[in-house]
N, C-alpha and C positions, 0 to 999 in steps of 0.2 A: 592204656588206650586214650588217645587225643580226640577221637570222633572223625567222621568223614569230612566234613566242611574244612577241618584244619589242613586235610590232604590235597586240597585243590591247588592248582598251579596259582601263584600269586599275579593278579592283573591289577596294572597300576593307571589304566586308562579309565575314568569314571563313567563315560558313555558305555564302555564294555562292561563294566561292572554291573551296571543298572540293566543292561540287556540281558545279563546272565541271571540277575535277580528276576526280571519279568519271566524269563523262561522257567526259572524254578516255581515262582508263583502259579504259573499255568499249569505246571504238573502237580503242584500241592493242591490246586482247586479241584482238578480231576479226582484226585485220591481222595479228598474229602468228601466229594460227592458220592464216590464208590463207598466210602465209610457209613457215610447216612443212610445209603441204599441197603447196606448190610444191617445198619441199627435198625431199621424199618423190618428186615426179616427177623432179627431177634425181639421186636415187638410183637409180631405175629406168633412166634413161637410161645412168648411169656403169657400173651392172651389165651393160647390154646391150653397151657398147663397152668393157667391161673397164678403165674409166679409173679414176684414183685419186680418193678423196674429197677430199683436200686439193688446192687449187689456188690457190696463192700469188699468182699474177697476178690471179686474179679478185678475191681478198680485198683487195688493195691498191686496186684499181679501185673497189670498193665503198665503202672507208673514204675514199678521196679525194674520191668523190661527196658522201658523207654531210658530210663537213667542209665542203665547198664550199656545200652547201644549208642548212648550220647557221647559218652566218656566224661570224665571228670570235669573238663573245661566247660561243656554245654549242659550237663545233667540239670542244673538248677533250672536252666531257661526252659528246657524241653518240658520239665516236669510242669512248670506253670502253665505253658501252652496246652499240655495234654490235659491238665485239670480242666481248662476251658472246653476242650474237645469233649471230655466226657460229660460235662454239665449240658452241652448242647446237644449232644446225642441222646442223654436222658429226657430233655425237653422235647426233643422230636419223637422219641418213642411215646412219651405222654400224650402229645398231639393227636397221635393215631388210635388212642385207645378210647373207648366209650368212658363219658364222665358219669362214674358212679362211685358209691362209697359213702361213709357216715359223715365225712367232712362236707361233702357237697349238698347232702340232703336237706339240712336246715336252710342252707343259703337258698337253695331253689324255692323251698316252701315260703320262705320270707319274701323272696321276689312274687310270687304269686299272690301271697295274703295281705301284703302291705297295700294300703288304700293310696291312691294316685296322688292325693295332697297331703302336705304335712299339716297337722292340725293347727287351728287358730288359738284353741283355748284348750287347757288341760290343767290338772294340778300339778305345780312344777316347784321342786326343792331347790332352794339357793342357800348358799352359806353366807351370813351376816344379816344385816337388818335393813329397813327401808333406806334407800340412797345408795346401796353397795353396788359395784360395777357388775357383780353377778346378777343383780336386779335388772340393769340396763340390757346385759347381754340376753337374759331369758326373755325380755320382751321385745327385743329385736328380732328374736327367732319365732317367737310366738306371742302377738301382740295382745291376744285376749288371756294370758295365762293367770291363773289363780295361784298366786305365790305362798309358799310356806316357807318361813325363814328358819335357819338352823346355825348354831353356834359353830360347829364343826365341819370339815370336809368329809369328815368320817360318817356324820350324822346324815349328810346328804346322800352317800351311797346307801346307808343303811335304810333310809326312806324310801328309795326306789326299790331296794331288794326285797323289802318287805311287802310292797304294794300300796304303802300308805300315799305316795305319790306316783303318778304316772312317769314322770321325767324328772331329772336333776341337772342342774347346770354348774359346771365347776371350770375354773380356770386352769389352764393346762401349761402354757408357756408365756413369756412376754418377749417381745421383740428386742428389748434393751438388756433386760435381767436375766434371760434363759428361762430354763424349765422350772416349774415348780414342783421340787423333788417330792414333797408329801403327798401330792396327788398321784403323782406315778408310783410311789411305794404302795398306795391304797389300791391301785388298779390292779395289783396282783392279788390282793387279799379278798375282793368282792367280784361277785358274778354280775355282770352288766354288758350292755353293748351301746355304741355310739351310734346315735340316729341324725345328729346333725352338728355343726360347728359353726362358729362365727369368729371374725376379728373386731374387737372393740377398741376403737381408738380412746385412749386414756391421756387427759391432760390433767396434770397433778397441780394442784393449788394449795397455797399454806393459809389455813384457815385459823382464824381467832376470834375472840369476843369484840363486839363493836368498841371502837376506840383504840384497841390495842395496836401498838406498832412493831415493826420487825425487832427494834432494838430492845424492846421490853421481854422478848422470849427468853426463857429459861430451859424449857423442855418441850419437845415434839413428839407427838404419837403418831403412829401409823403402822400399817402392815409391813412386814419384813420385805415384801417385794415392791411396795411403793418407796420405802426407804432405800432400796438398792438402785431404784429407777431414778432417784434423787440424789444420790451420793456426792455427785459434784457440788450441788447447791449446798448440800448439808457441811460438806468440807470446809465451806468458807465462812461458816458460823463459828465464832469463838464462845467457848464456855457454853455451848447448849447442848444438854443432854438429849439423847435420841432413845426413846423407848418403843419397842414393838407392841403392837395391838392386835386383835383377833381379825379385824378388817378396818378398811380406810373409813366407812361410814361409821363403825363403832368407835373410831378414834374422834370422829367429829361429834359424834353425840356426847362423848364423854367430856369433851373440852367444853362443849355449850353446857353441861350441868355442873361442871367443877367451880369450886369456890375461887380457885385462883385465876389471876389475870396475866400471869406470865407464861400460860403454856398455849400451844397451837396443834394443829393436826394437819397431815397431809392427806388431802381427800379431794373430792370433786366440787364443782361449782353448784351442782344440784344439792349436794349436803349444806354447803353454805346457806342456800336458801331454805332448805328442809329445818336446819336446826338453829337458824337465826345467827349465823356467824358472817364475819367480813372476810373477804379474799385479801391478805396482806402481801402475797407475792404470787404473781401470775406465771403459769406453764414451767415449774421449777423442775421438771424431768430433764434428763441428760440430753434426750433427743426428742425432737418436736414430732416425729413419727414413732410415737410410742404406743404400740398395739398389744393387747393382750388376747391371745386366743382361748376361747370357751368352747367346751365340748358339752352336747345334750345328750344325757345318758338315759337308757331306758332298761328295764328288766329283759323284755324279750327282744329277740333279734327283728329289727324292722328296716327294710332298705326301701327307702322311697325313690321314685324315679328321679333321673338327675344327678345319681352318685357320681362323684369324681375323684373321692378319697378312699383310701383303704387304710385301716389300722390294724396292726398286728401285735400280739405279745408272744415271744418265743426265748427259749434257752437253747443256746449253742455249745456243743462239747467244747471243753476247754483244750483245745488242740490247735496246732498251727494250721493255718489257712481255713478254719471252720466257718469264720463269719465271711472269708472271702467266697467259699463256695456258695453260701446263701446270697450273699450280693449277687454273685454271678449268675446265679438262675434267674434273678429279677432283670439284671442287665441285659441278658440273652433276648428278652421280649422288648428290651427299649423302655422299661418302667422306670420313672423316676422316683428315687427314694428322697422324700423332701424332708424327712425327719428320721434320724436315728439316735435313740436315747438308750443309755445302758444304766441299770441300777443294780447295785450288789445284792445277791441273793443271800438272805439270812441263814445262818448256819452253815453256810458252804465255804470251801477253801477257794475264795476269790473267783467264785462263779458268778455270772451276771445273767440278769433278765434283760433282753432287748426289746425295745419298743419300735416299730417300724411305722411311719406314714408313707404312704405311696400315693402318687398321682395317678390313678387309675380307676377304671370301673370294673365293678365285679360281674357286670353283664357280658364282658369279652371272654369268650370260652378259653382263650390262650391264658387269661389271667386265672381263671378257675383252675385250668390244669396245673400251673405253676405252683399255685397256692395248694393243691391237693397233693402235688408232690413233696412240697416242704411238710404238710401234716404228716405224711406217711413216713418220713424219714427222721424227724426230731421227735424227741421224747416228750417234749412240752411245747405245744402250739395252739395259741388261743386266737382265733378271728374275732375281733374287737367290734368290727363294723365296717359297712360301706355307706357312705353318707356324702350329703352336699355340703360345702362351706358357703354361707350366706354373708 
């Protein structure tokens, strides 16, 4: 079977072809409106019966029939179109239903209970030592923060989880060197929520003891992210060993305390002043617009006014078009996915956990509905937070 379109009489005049397309589009639009009206009736029936919106068996039957009726030549394309039609029909059905359910209750409660203003001061956990970039990011978000320093990212998560600290600040990605995989992996292992985020401009300097020259350096210490950001500069140094450190501030401190005079650290100008070092090379990162994004995490869900970003963590079935369906639900509402990160799920056969950052506010009822839809359909769905980036 070739399909109906292939049986049409061939037209060679482009104006006539476009006229036929316009006529066909007019008919399609009318039929789609009819289909949405029928979807609305289905929604009313499901509300009366307490049935779920998503019906996987029904969707498979529809797609199978569409493929058979389209013929071999067009089946692939009509299936894609009908996947979108089914996604938008479900989105319309959700829009008609009252917003209830276990997923929405904590969000509604957080919007009601969270204070109007983000706090100026609180006990905040950061990874590193005085002078670390996490310290600067924490003070940018919370000028009066009482900082507690921890040696690892996991310790920051644990301090927030245990209630030792009200908030924790962690780097999540760099504009030049990408995501910080270690933090993303730990996000799956700990219970937390994102309350705020910020982008911190990072200008990397090469620091050494007073009187040391660049040609004297035999070994450079820094965090692996800073090393990656400065890879172009480092590749131009011959015979210099590069060693990873726990963070840039610790690298500067260790160089200052070292008995060697041939070592240097990639760190900040603040650390040069703090640890009595000289800047022997300025702005050595590959790009002068070198930003690191930090998140502020809390144990309890807090949604402060002015939220413009939403972060999600979910697992999608390892089947063709599964990710497409999820993205399609968001794109139906015009939601921009500003970040999509995948990390392998340990112990699985190439299954992945996906992290979504959305440009959206949870205060929009349509956004809440589509998230409720995803939460009901996926076996693993975590709402990480709705927050403002400052």
